[in-house]
Backbone as a printed PyTorch tensor [residue, N CA C, xyz], in Angstrom:
tensor([[[ -8.1460,  25.4260,  27.2430],
         [ -7.2830,  24.2650,  27.2770],
         [ -7.8770,  23.1180,  26.4560]],

        [[ -9.2230,  23.0270,  26.4390],
         [ -9.8660,  21.9960,  25.6340],
         [ -9.5730,  22.2270,  24.1570]],

        [[ -9.5290,  23.5210,  23.7640],
         [ -9.2190,  23.8470,  22.3740],
         [ -7.8020,  23.3920,  22.0330]],

        [[ -6.8910,  23.5990,  22.9550],
         [ -5.4960,  23.2110,  22.7150],
         [ -5.3940,  21.7050,  22.5200]],

        [[ -6.1070,  20.9690,  23.3560],
         [ -6.0730,  19.5120,  23.2440],
         [ -6.6760,  19.0530,  21.9200]],

        [[ -7.8110,  19.6400,  21.5430],
         [ -8.4670,  19.2680,  20.2870],
         [ -7.5750,  19.5800,  19.0920]],

        [[ -6.9450,  20.7510,  19.1190],
         [ -6.0580,  21.1190,  18.0140],
         [ -4.8220,  20.2180,  17.9710]],

        [[ -4.2920,  19.8830,  19.1240],
         [ -3.1260,  18.9960,  19.1660],
         [ -3.4880,  17.6300,  18.5840]],

        [[ -4.6660,  17.1240,  18.9430],
         [ -5.1110,  15.8400,  18.3940],
         [ -5.2620,  15.9340,  16.8770]],

        [[ -5.8290,  17.0280,  16.4140],
         [ -5.9950,  17.2150,  14.9700],
         [ -4.6400,  17.2480,  14.2690]],

        [[ -3.6670,  17.8860,  14.8890],
         [ -2.3430,  17.9760,  14.2780],
         [ -1.6530,  16.6130,  14.2770]],

        [[ -1.8640,  15.8210,  15.3100],
         [ -1.2820,  14.4760,  15.3290],
         [ -1.9020,  13.6000,  14.2460]],

        [[ -3.2130,  13.7640,  14.0320],
         [ -3.8790,  13.0270,  12.9630],
         [ -3.3180,  13.4740,  11.6100]],

        [[ -3.1100,  14.7760,  11.4570],
         [ -2.5090,  15.2950,  10.2290],
         [ -1.1170,  14.6950,  10.0330]],

        [[ -0.3590,  14.6030,  11.1130],
         [  0.9790,  14.0160,  11.0220],
         [  0.9240,  12.5720,  10.5690]],

        [[ -0.0400,  11.8230,  11.0860],
         [ -0.1910,  10.4320,  10.6700],
         [ -0.5590,  10.3480,   9.1910]],

        [[ -1.4310,  11.2540,   8.7580],
         [ -1.8080,  11.2770,   7.3380],
         [ -0.6020,  11.6330,   6.4750]],

        [[  0.1970,  12.5840,   6.9280],
         [  1.4090,  12.9420,   6.1870],
         [  2.3570,  11.7470,   6.1060]],

        [[  2.4620,  11.0220,   7.2010],
         [  3.3430,   9.8520,   7.2000],
         [  2.8500,   8.8250,   6.1930]],

        [[  1.5450,   8.5910,   6.1690],
         [  0.9980,   7.6050,   5.2380],
         [  1.1950,   8.0420,   3.7940]],

        [[  0.9580,   9.3270,   3.5090],
         [  1.1010,   9.7800,   2.1240],
         [  2.5640,   9.8640,   1.7220]],

        [[  3.4380,  10.1270,   2.6720],
         [  4.8660,  10.2130,   2.3600],
         [  5.4250,   8.8430,   2.0200]],

        [[  4.7630,   7.7980,   2.5470],
         [  5.2580,   6.4460,   2.3030],
         [  5.2570,   6.1480,   0.8050]],

        [[  4.1580,   6.4740,   0.1270],
         [  4.0790,   6.3580,  -1.3210],
         [  4.5170,   5.0130,  -1.8660]],

        [[  4.8320,   5.0150,  -3.1440],
         [  5.2280,   3.7940,  -3.8240],
         [  6.5990,   3.3120,  -3.3470]],

        [[  6.7320,   2.0100,  -3.2790],
         [  8.0020,   1.3800,  -2.9100],
         [  8.3860,   0.4810,  -4.0830]],

        [[  9.6100,   0.6330,  -4.5470],
         [ 10.0780,  -0.0870,  -5.7260],
         [ 11.0610,  -1.1940,  -5.3440]],

        [[ 11.3050,  -2.0800,  -6.2830],
         [ 12.2160,  -3.1940,  -6.0540],
         [ 13.5870,  -2.7590,  -5.5790]],

        [[ 14.0540,  -1.6130,  -6.0480],
         [ 15.3740,  -1.1030,  -5.6470],
         [ 15.4220,  -0.7420,  -4.1580]],

        [[ 14.2250,  -0.5880,  -3.5350],
         [ 14.1390,  -0.2210,  -2.1200],
         [ 14.1000,  -1.4310,  -1.1910]],

        [[ 14.0560,  -2.6210,  -1.7830],
         [ 13.8770,  -3.8490,  -0.9960],
         [ 15.0580,  -4.7880,  -1.2300]],

        [[ 15.4930,  -5.4180,  -0.1520],
         [ 16.5960,  -6.3870,  -0.2570],
         [ 16.1300,  -7.6170,  -1.0430]],

        [[ 17.0400,  -8.2110,  -1.7890],
         [ 16.7230,  -9.4400,  -2.5110],
         [ 16.2580, -10.5000,  -1.5190]],

        [[ 15.2360, -11.2390,  -1.9210],
         [ 14.7030, -12.2970,  -1.0640],
         [ 13.2510, -12.5730,  -1.4010]],

        [[ 12.6490, -13.4690,  -0.6400],
         [ 11.2390, -13.8160,  -0.8120],
         [ 10.5230, -13.5120,   0.4960]],

        [[  9.3950, -12.8040,   0.4010],
         [  8.6770, -12.3130,   1.5750],
         [  7.1720, -12.5380,   1.4160]],

        [[  6.5200, -12.8610,   2.5260],
         [  5.0570, -12.8700,   2.5510],
         [  4.6080, -11.4170,   2.4820]],

        [[  3.5390, -11.1590,   1.7310],
         [  3.0160,  -9.8070,   1.6100],
         [  1.5020,  -9.8850,   1.4380]],

        [[  0.8050,  -8.8820,   1.9330],
         [ -0.6470,  -8.8250,   1.7490],
         [ -0.9560,  -8.0080,   0.5040]],

        [[ -2.0350,  -8.4000,  -0.1650],
         [ -2.4620,  -7.7310,  -1.3850],
         [ -3.9380,  -7.3880,  -1.2610]],

        [[ -4.2680,  -6.1330,  -1.5500],
         [ -5.6700,  -5.7230,  -1.6010],
         [ -6.1400,  -5.8380,  -3.0390]],

        [[ -7.3480,  -6.3350,  -3.2120],
         [ -7.9620,  -6.4410,  -4.5300],
         [ -9.2220,  -5.5840,  -4.5430]],

        [[ -9.5040,  -4.9800,  -5.6830],
         [-10.6990,  -4.1440,  -5.8030],
         [-11.9710,  -4.9800,  -5.8910]],

        [[-11.8410,  -6.2910,  -6.0010],
         [-13.0080,  -7.1470,  -6.1560],
         [-12.9910,  -8.3110,  -5.1750]],

        [[-14.1320,  -8.5450,  -4.5460],
         [-14.2360,  -9.6900,  -3.6390],
         [-14.2500, -11.0010,  -4.4260]],

        [[-14.4960, -10.9250,  -5.7240],
         [-14.4850, -12.1170,  -6.5760],
         [-13.0600, -12.5080,  -6.9870]],

        [[-12.1030, -11.6690,  -6.6500],
         [-10.6940, -11.9340,  -6.9650],
         [ -9.9350, -11.7870,  -5.6520]],

        [[-10.1180, -12.7900,  -4.7790],
         [ -9.5500, -12.7170,  -3.4300],
         [ -8.2330, -13.4670,  -3.3760]],

        [[ -7.2020, -12.7460,  -3.0030],
         [ -5.8620, -13.3180,  -2.8900],
         [ -5.6780, -13.7760,  -1.4490]],

        [[ -5.5080, -15.0850,  -1.2700],
         [ -5.4180, -15.6550,   0.0760],
         [ -3.9870, -15.8360,   0.5470]],

        [[ -3.0480, -15.7910,  -0.3920],
         [ -1.6400, -15.9160,  -0.0220],
         [ -0.8200, -15.2600,  -1.1230]],

        [[  0.2770, -14.6250,  -0.7270],
         [  1.1440, -14.0140,  -1.7270],
         [  2.5730, -13.9750,  -1.2110]],

        [[  3.4840, -14.3750,  -2.0800],
         [  4.9130, -14.2850,  -1.7850],
         [  5.5400, -13.3500,  -2.8050]],

        [[  6.2470, -12.3600,  -2.3190],
         [  6.9360, -11.4000,  -3.1680],
         [  8.3990, -11.8040,  -3.2480]],

        [[  8.8860, -11.9720,  -4.4640],
         [ 10.3000, -12.2780,  -4.6640],
         [ 10.9560, -11.0620,  -5.2950]],

        [[ 12.0550, -10.6260,  -4.6840],
         [ 12.8190,  -9.4880,  -5.1840],
         [ 14.1970,  -9.9980,  -5.5770]],

        [[ 14.5980,  -9.7030,  -6.8190],
         [ 15.9190, -10.1010,  -7.3150],
         [ 16.4340,  -8.9930,  -8.2270]],

        [[ 17.5610,  -8.4260,  -7.8550],
         [ 18.1960,  -7.3670,  -8.6520],
         [ 17.2420,  -6.2160,  -8.9520]],

        [[ 16.4380,  -5.8360,  -7.9780],
         [ 15.5300,  -4.6980,  -8.1290],
         [ 14.2240,  -5.0090,  -8.8410]],

        [[ 14.0490,  -6.2320,  -9.3050],
         [ 12.8130,  -6.6470,  -9.9790],
         [ 11.9520,  -7.4330,  -8.9940]],

        [[ 10.6290,  -7.2040,  -9.0620],
         [  9.7070,  -7.8790,  -8.1460],
         [  8.7220,  -8.7630,  -8.9110]],

        [[  8.4790,  -9.9440,  -8.3300],
         [  7.4970, -10.8800,  -8.8610],
         [  6.6800, -11.3880,  -7.6820]],

        [[  5.3690, -11.4860,  -7.8910],
         [  4.4890, -11.9880,  -6.8380],
         [  3.8910, -13.3140,  -7.2570]],

        [[  3.9270, -14.2840,  -6.3640],
         [  3.2340, -15.5500,  -6.5640],
         [  1.9500, -15.4620,  -5.7400]],

        [[  0.8410, -15.1850,  -6.4520],
         [ -0.4530, -14.9810,  -5.7990],
         [ -1.2700, -16.2600,  -5.8400]],

        [[ -1.8790, -16.5920,  -4.7110],
         [ -2.7820, -17.7320,  -4.6300],
         [ -4.1870, -17.1870,  -4.4300]],

        [[ -5.0920, -17.5730,  -5.3260],
         [ -6.4770, -17.1080,  -5.2290],
         [ -7.3270, -18.0720,  -4.4190]],

        [[ -8.4370, -17.5470,  -3.8940],
         [ -9.3280, -18.3750,  -3.0880],
         [-10.1100, -19.3690,  -3.9470]],

        [[-10.3410, -19.0180,  -5.2010],
         [-11.1360, -19.8830,  -6.0720],
         [-10.3750, -20.2970,  -7.3110]],

        [[-11.1270, -20.9240,  -8.2250],
         [-10.5130, -21.4200,  -9.4590],
         [-11.2880, -20.9530, -10.6830]],

        [[-11.7920, -19.7390, -10.6400],
         [-12.6320, -19.2360, -11.7180],
         [-11.9080, -18.4940, -12.8260]],

        [[-10.6000, -18.2450, -12.6600],
         [ -9.8730, -17.4590, -13.6580],
         [ -8.8040, -18.2970, -14.3350]],

        [[ -8.8450, -18.3000, -15.6620],
         [ -7.8930, -19.0600, -16.4530],
         [ -6.5480, -18.3630, -16.5590]],

        [[ -6.5940, -17.0280, -16.7020],
         [ -5.3620, -16.2770, -16.9360],
         [ -5.5130, -14.8450, -16.4600]],

        [[ -4.3550, -14.2030, -16.2760],
         [ -4.3010, -12.7980, -15.8730],
         [ -3.5250, -12.0150, -16.9190]],

        [[ -3.7580, -10.7210, -16.9010],
         [ -2.9890,  -9.7980, -17.7360],
         [ -2.7230,  -8.5700, -16.8800]],

        [[ -1.4710,  -8.1540, -16.8040],
         [ -1.1330,  -6.9910, -15.9920],
         [ -1.4130,  -5.7420, -16.8300]],

        [[ -2.6230,  -5.2660, -16.7060],
         [ -3.1490,  -4.1380, -17.4590],
         [ -4.6630,  -4.2370, -17.4310]],

        [[ -5.3210,  -3.5370, -18.3370],
         [ -6.7790,  -3.5410, -18.3590],
         [ -7.3080,  -4.6550, -19.2530]],

        [[ -8.5820,  -4.9560, -19.0910],
         [ -9.2270,  -5.9490, -19.9370],
         [ -9.2210,  -5.5360, -21.3970]],

        [[ -9.3850,  -4.2460, -21.6440],
         [ -9.3440,  -3.7430, -23.0160],
         [ -7.9690,  -4.0030, -23.6430]],

        [[ -6.9210,  -3.7430, -22.8780],
         [ -5.5630,  -4.0140, -23.3750],
         [ -5.3560,  -5.5160, -23.5890]],

        [[ -5.9000,  -6.3150, -22.6730],
         [ -5.7420,  -7.7710, -22.7640],
         [ -6.4050,  -8.3310, -24.0120]],

        [[ -7.5320,  -7.7580, -24.3990],
         [ -8.2680,  -8.2950, -25.5440],
         [ -7.4880,  -8.1870, -26.8530]],

        [[ -6.4800,  -7.3080, -26.8910],
         [ -5.6740,  -7.2020, -28.1120],
         [ -4.2140,  -7.6030, -27.8910]],

        [[ -3.9030,  -8.1360, -26.7070],
         [ -2.5200,  -8.5300, -26.3890],
         [ -2.2340,  -9.9340, -26.9190]],

        [[ -0.9740, -10.2030, -27.2440],
         [ -0.6250, -11.5650, -27.6690],
         [ -0.6690, -12.5250, -26.4780]],

        [[ -0.9100, -13.7750, -26.7670],
         [ -1.0160, -14.8150, -25.7420],
         [  0.2260, -14.8800, -24.8510]],

        [[  1.3730, -14.5340, -25.4020],
         [  2.6250, -14.6010, -24.6400],
         [  2.6500, -13.6280, -23.4560]],

        [[  1.7460, -12.6480, -23.4290],
         [  1.7040, -11.6800, -22.3260],
         [  0.7430, -12.0930, -21.2110]],

        [[  0.0350, -13.2000, -21.3940],
         [ -0.9080, -13.6660, -20.3820],
         [ -0.1830, -14.5100, -19.3390]],

        [[ -0.7210, -14.4900, -18.1370],
         [ -0.1770, -15.2750, -17.0320],
         [ -1.2000, -16.3640, -16.7180]],

        [[ -0.8990, -17.5800, -17.0910],
         [ -1.8120, -18.7020, -16.8590],
         [ -1.6000, -19.2650, -15.4580]],

        [[ -2.6810, -19.8000, -14.8850],
         [ -2.6010, -20.3580, -13.5410],
         [ -1.7810, -21.6420, -13.5430]],

        [[ -1.2230, -21.9110, -12.3810],
         [ -0.6190, -23.2120, -12.0990],
         [ -1.2900, -23.6770, -10.8200]],

        [[ -1.6150, -24.9340, -10.7740],
         [ -2.2680, -25.4860,  -9.5990],
         [ -1.2100, -25.8810,  -8.5790]],

        [[ -1.3860, -25.4460,  -7.3310],
         [ -0.4190, -25.8190,  -6.2950],
         [ -0.8090, -27.1680,  -5.6780]],

        [[ -0.0460, -27.5990,  -4.6920],
         [ -0.2700, -28.9110,  -4.0640],
         [ -1.6530, -29.0250,  -3.4180]],

        [[ -2.2320, -27.8890,  -3.0260],
         [ -3.5550, -27.8880,  -2.3970],
         [ -4.6860, -27.7390,  -3.4160]],

        [[ -4.3440, -27.7030,  -4.7030],
         [ -5.3630, -27.5460,  -5.7380],
         [ -5.7780, -26.1020,  -5.9880]],

        [[ -5.0880, -25.1600,  -5.3590],
         [ -5.3970, -23.7340,  -5.5310],
         [ -4.6850, -23.1990,  -6.7720]],

        [[ -5.3030, -22.1930,  -7.3970],
         [ -4.7120, -21.5700,  -8.5710],
         [ -3.7200, -20.5010,  -8.1340]],

        [[ -2.5230, -20.5670,  -8.6960],
         [ -1.4960, -19.5570,  -8.4160],
         [ -1.0730, -18.8900,  -9.7220]],

        [[ -0.6410, -17.6500,  -9.6000],
         [ -0.2180, -16.8590, -10.7490],
         [  1.0620, -16.1300, -10.3640]],

        [[  2.0850, -16.2120, -11.2100],
         [  3.3440, -15.4990, -10.9830],
         [  3.3190, -14.2420, -11.8520]],

        [[  3.1810, -13.0820, -11.2000],
         [  3.0070, -11.8190, -11.9260],
         [  4.0950, -10.8190, -11.5560]],

        [[  4.5220, -10.0250, -12.5270],
         [  5.4750,  -8.9560, -12.2170],
         [  4.7770,  -7.8710, -11.3990]],

        [[  5.5370,  -7.2290, -10.5190],
         [  4.9960,  -6.1530,  -9.6860],
         [  5.8380,  -4.9150,  -9.9360]],

        [[  5.2030,  -3.8570, -10.4220],
         [  5.9170,  -2.6140, -10.7340],
         [  6.2870,  -1.8610,  -9.4600]],

        [[  5.3570,  -1.8080,  -8.4920],
         [  5.6000,  -1.0580,  -7.2550],
         [  4.6460,  -1.5280,  -6.1740]],

        [[  5.0700,  -1.3790,  -4.9360],
         [  4.1960,  -1.6310,  -3.7900],
         [  3.5100,  -0.3170,  -3.4350]],

        [[  2.4050,  -0.3910,  -2.7340],
         [  1.6300,   0.7860,  -2.3180],
         [  1.1420,   1.6030,  -3.5010]],

        [[  0.9290,   0.9740,  -4.6320],
         [  0.4470,   1.6690,  -5.8210],
         [ -0.6470,   0.8280,  -6.4700]],

        [[ -1.6170,   1.4960,  -7.0710],
         [ -2.6620,   0.7940,  -7.7990],
         [ -2.0660,   0.1580,  -9.0490]],

        [[ -2.2770,  -1.1370,  -9.1870],
         [ -1.7730,  -1.8620, -10.3520],
         [ -2.9730,  -2.4950, -11.0640]],

        [[ -3.2090,  -2.1110, -12.3200],
         [ -4.3210,  -2.7200, -13.0440],
         [ -4.0030,  -4.1750, -13.3990]],

        [[ -5.0110,  -5.0160, -13.2450],
         [ -4.8640,  -6.4400, -13.5290],
         [ -6.1990,  -6.9270, -14.0850]],

        [[ -6.1750,  -7.5430, -15.2600],
         [ -7.3850,  -8.1110, -15.8400],
         [ -7.3660,  -9.6190, -15.6100]],

        [[ -8.5210, -10.1550, -15.2380],
         [ -8.6530, -11.5860, -14.9780],
         [ -9.6790, -12.1630, -15.9470]],

        [[ -9.3140, -13.2600, -16.6100],
         [-10.1870, -13.8790, -17.6030],
         [-11.0090, -14.9810, -16.9490]],

        [[-12.3280, -14.7950, -16.9510],
         [-13.2480, -15.7430, -16.3340],
         [-13.4180, -16.9770, -17.2150]],

        [[-13.2250, -18.1560, -16.6220],
         [-13.3960, -19.4130, -17.3380],
         [-14.8650, -19.5820, -17.7260]],

        [[-15.7660, -19.3260, -16.7970],
         [-17.1930, -19.5390, -17.0300],
         [-17.7780, -18.5170, -18.0130]],

        [[-17.4510, -17.2540, -17.8210],
         [-18.0550, -16.1850, -18.6390],
         [-17.2820, -15.8940, -19.9300]],

        [[-16.0480, -16.3900, -20.0100],
         [-15.2100, -16.1790, -21.1890],
         [-15.0690, -14.6940, -21.5190]],

        [[-14.7410, -13.9120, -20.4770],
         [-14.5100, -12.4800, -20.6690],
         [-13.5470, -11.9630, -19.6250]],

        [[-12.9460, -10.7980, -19.9250],
         [-11.9870, -10.1620, -19.0220],
         [-12.7180,  -9.2920, -18.0040]],

        [[-12.2210,  -9.3150, -16.7770],
         [-12.7360,  -8.4470, -15.7150],
         [-11.5760,  -7.6060, -15.1870]],

        [[-11.8130,  -6.3100, -15.1000],
         [-10.7780,  -5.4020, -14.5900],
         [-10.7330,  -5.4430, -13.0680]],

        [[ -9.5450,  -5.5110, -12.5490],
         [ -9.2770,  -5.4960, -11.1130],
         [ -8.1510,  -4.4970, -10.8500]],

        [[ -8.0660,  -4.0440,  -9.6340],
         [ -6.9410,  -3.2100,  -9.2140],
         [ -6.3220,  -3.8760,  -8.0010]],

        [[ -5.0110,  -4.0600,  -8.0350],
         [ -4.2910,  -4.6920,  -6.9380],
         [ -3.3750,  -3.6730,  -6.2750]],

        [[ -3.2380,  -3.7810,  -4.9530],
         [ -2.2790,  -2.9670,  -4.2050],
         [ -1.4940,  -3.9160,  -3.3000]],

        [[ -0.2070,  -4.0220,  -3.5670],
         [  0.6820,  -4.8290,  -2.7450],
         [  1.1370,  -3.9440,  -1.5860]],

        [[  0.8380,  -4.3450,  -0.3540],
         [  1.0140,  -3.5050,   0.8390],
         [  2.4210,  -3.6010,   1.4180]],

        [[  3.2020,  -2.5530,   1.2220],
         [  4.5940,  -2.5360,   1.6990],
         [  4.6780,  -2.6620,   3.2150]],

        [[  3.6810,  -2.1340,   3.9280],
         [  3.7530,  -2.1790,   5.3890],
         [  3.5560,  -3.5780,   5.9530]],

        [[  3.2590,  -4.5640,   5.0990],
         [  3.1350,  -5.9400,   5.5790],
         [  4.4270,  -6.7390,   5.3850]],

        [[  5.4270,  -6.1130,   4.7830],
         [  6.7530,  -6.7420,   4.6810],
         [  7.4540,  -6.6370,   6.0290]],

        [[  8.3470,  -7.5490,   6.3280],
         [  9.1380,  -7.3640,   7.5540],
         [ 10.0290,  -6.1230,   7.3910]],

        [[ 10.2180,  -5.3960,   8.4680],
         [ 11.0400,  -4.1740,   8.4340],
         [ 12.4380,  -4.4730,   7.8960]],

        [[ 12.9370,  -5.6670,   8.1680],
         [ 14.2850,  -6.0310,   7.7190],
         [ 14.3760,  -6.1750,   6.1990]],

        [[ 13.2390,  -6.2400,   5.5050],
         [ 13.2490,  -6.3880,   4.0490],
         [ 13.6250,  -5.0920,   3.3410]],

        [[ 13.3440,  -3.9670,   3.9880],
         [ 13.6140,  -2.6730,   3.3600],
         [ 15.0780,  -2.2900,   3.4970]],

        [[ 15.6090,  -1.7500,   2.4160],
         [ 16.9710,  -1.2310,   2.4750],
         [ 16.9550,   0.0340,   3.3280]],

        [[ 18.0810,   0.3840,   3.9220],
         [ 18.1150,   1.5650,   4.7890],
         [ 17.7050,   2.7910,   3.9990]],

        [[ 16.8790,   3.6370,   4.6520],
         [ 16.4050,   4.8610,   4.0210],
         [ 15.1250,   4.6800,   3.2330]],

        [[ 14.6770,   3.4380,   3.0050],
         [ 13.4950,   3.2110,   2.1850],
         [ 12.2230,   3.6980,   2.8580]],

        [[ 12.1920,   3.7030,   4.1950],
         [ 10.9850,   4.1600,   4.8750],
         [ 11.1700,   5.5530,   5.4590]],

        [[ 12.1440,   6.2990,   4.9820],
         [ 12.4210,   7.6350,   5.5010],
         [ 11.2500,   8.5820,   5.3020]],

        [[ 10.4910,   8.4160,   4.2170],
         [  9.3600,   9.3070,   3.9490],
         [  8.3320,   9.2730,   5.0670]],

        [[  8.0290,   8.0960,   5.5650],
         [  7.0600,   7.9700,   6.6440],
         [  7.5810,   8.6180,   7.9110]],

        [[  8.8570,   8.4350,   8.2070],
         [  9.4460,   9.0300,   9.3990],
         [  9.4200,  10.5500,   9.3080]],

        [[  9.7230,  11.0910,   8.1380],
         [  9.6940,  12.5480,   7.9570],
         [  8.2840,  13.0750,   8.1700]],

        [[  7.2930,  12.3880,   7.6070],
         [  5.9050,  12.8190,   7.7790],
         [  5.4970,  12.8200,   9.2400]],

        [[  5.8910,  11.8030,   9.9820],
         [  5.5490,  11.7240,  11.4020],
         [  6.2270,  12.8470,  12.1800]],

        [[  7.4900,  13.1340,  11.8750],
         [  8.2150,  14.2080,  12.5680],
         [  7.5750,  15.5510,  12.2680]],

        [[  7.2280,  15.7940,  11.0080],
         [  6.5990,  17.0590,  10.6310],
         [  5.2720,  17.2170,  11.3600]],

        [[  4.4620,  16.1390,  11.3910],
         [  3.1820,  16.1950,  12.0810],
         [  3.3440,  16.4790,  13.5620]],

        [[  4.3010,  15.8280,  14.2090],
         [  4.5440,  16.0550,  15.6340],
         [  5.0240,  17.4780,  15.8850]],

        [[  5.8830,  17.9870,  15.0020],
         [  6.3790,  19.3510,  15.1510],
         [  5.2440,  20.3540,  14.9930]],

        [[  4.3590,  20.1190,  14.0320],
         [  3.2060,  21.0040,  13.8610],
         [  2.3130,  20.9770,  15.1010]],

        [[  2.0700,  19.8040,  15.6320],
         [  1.2410,  19.6860,  16.8290],
         [  1.8690,  20.4310,  17.9980]],

        [[  3.1810,  20.2820,  18.1920],
         [  3.8730,  20.9790,  19.2830],
         [  3.7940,  22.4940,  19.1000]],

        [[  3.9470,  22.9550,  17.8710],
         [  3.8900,  24.3970,  17.6030],
         [  2.5020,  24.9520,  17.9100]],

        [[  1.4700,  24.2470,  17.5110],
         [  0.1050,  24.7040,  17.7740],
         [ -0.1680,  24.7300,  19.2720]],

        [[  0.2470,  23.7030,  19.9730],
         [  0.0540,  23.6700,  21.4320],
         [  0.7620,  24.8510,  22.0810]],

        [[  2.0030,  25.1060,  21.6650],
         [  2.7560,  26.2280,  22.2370],
         [  2.0510,  27.5490,  21.9800]],

        [[  1.5520,  27.7650,  20.7830],
         [  0.8480,  29.0080,  20.4600],
         [ -0.4220,  29.1560,  21.2950]],

        [[ -1.1660,  28.0860,  21.4330],
         [ -2.4140,  28.1410,  22.2000],
         [ -2.1230,  28.3790,  23.6750]],

        [[ -1.1400,  27.6570,  24.2140],
         [ -0.8000,  27.8480,  25.6230],
         [ -0.3020,  29.2660,  25.8750]],

        [[  0.4810,  29.7990,  24.9580],
         [  0.9600,  31.1720,  25.0850],
         [ -0.2210,  32.1430,  25.0760]],

        [[ -1.1940,  31.9120,  24.2000],
         [ -2.3870,  32.7490,  24.1440],
         [ -3.2030,  32.6370,  25.4180]],

        [[ -3.2900,  31.4360,  25.9800],
         [ -4.0240,  31.2390,  27.2360],
         [ -3.3510,  32.0000,  28.3800]],

        [[ -2.0180,  31.9980,  28.4310],
         [ -1.2800,  32.7180,  29.4720],
         [ -1.5310,  34.2090,  29.3580]],

        [[ -1.4850,  34.7360,  28.1210],
         [ -1.7200,  36.1720,  27.9140],
         [ -3.1330,  36.5430,  28.3240]],

        [[ -4.1030,  35.6950,  27.9820],
         [ -5.4920,  35.9540,  28.3270],
         [ -5.6660,  35.9660,  29.8420]],

        [[ -4.9830,  35.0100,  30.5290],
         [ -5.0720,  34.9050,  31.9720],
         [ -4.4670,  36.1460,  32.6390]],

        [[ -3.2990,  36.6090,  32.1400],
         [ -2.6510,  37.8120,  32.6790],
         [ -3.5410,  39.0250,  32.5010]],

        [[ -4.1540,  39.1350,  31.3340],
         [ -5.0140,  40.2970,  31.0370],
         [ -6.2000,  40.2890,  31.9740]],

        [[ -6.8040,  39.1210,  32.2180],
         [ -7.9760,  39.0220,  33.1020],
         [ -7.5920,  39.2800,  34.5660]],

        [[ -6.3540,  38.9400,  34.9400],
         [ -5.9060,  39.1640,  36.3170],
         [ -5.6940,  40.6520,  36.5660]],

        [[ -5.3470,  41.3910,  35.5130],
         [ -5.0620,  42.8070,  35.6560],
         [ -6.3100,  43.6560,  35.8140]],

        [[ -7.5020,  43.1540,  35.5540],
         [ -8.7330,  43.9390,  35.6520],
         [ -9.4320,  43.7300,  36.9290]]])
């Protein structure tokens, strides 16, 4: 019975992993038009986003990111290598908000996906590569259009079904073993 419990727990964990992987990228077409608070993960502690508002309009997404510091003059949505040969018109320069914080309005291709972003250091006068992930699970549920989170639900159902099947097989095996031992 301990084996059955351990296997059931493992299958539930697998189901949760399936749900997370099924969630995948979320695009502007999956989100209702509006402006929403969203959390953003950065690959660098030197590029800490303390506030972010995602605006969705006609399937296009833009994020207004507020950084914790004021060390970056401009951003480029891509790598530093790409930025070094890009025209100035493709750079996103900071705007200072009412609190003196630097904000950047950047296009967002997808949520839950790695997005390369290069940040130009004012002090060092060089580009630094960063990776940003805009977290779809931090949006209010009402922001998603119907069916947009179906992948996660399917993954959870599949995981639960697998766990139930394994438990049933193990319990059936335990019953057969018990009957066989009773017969001797």
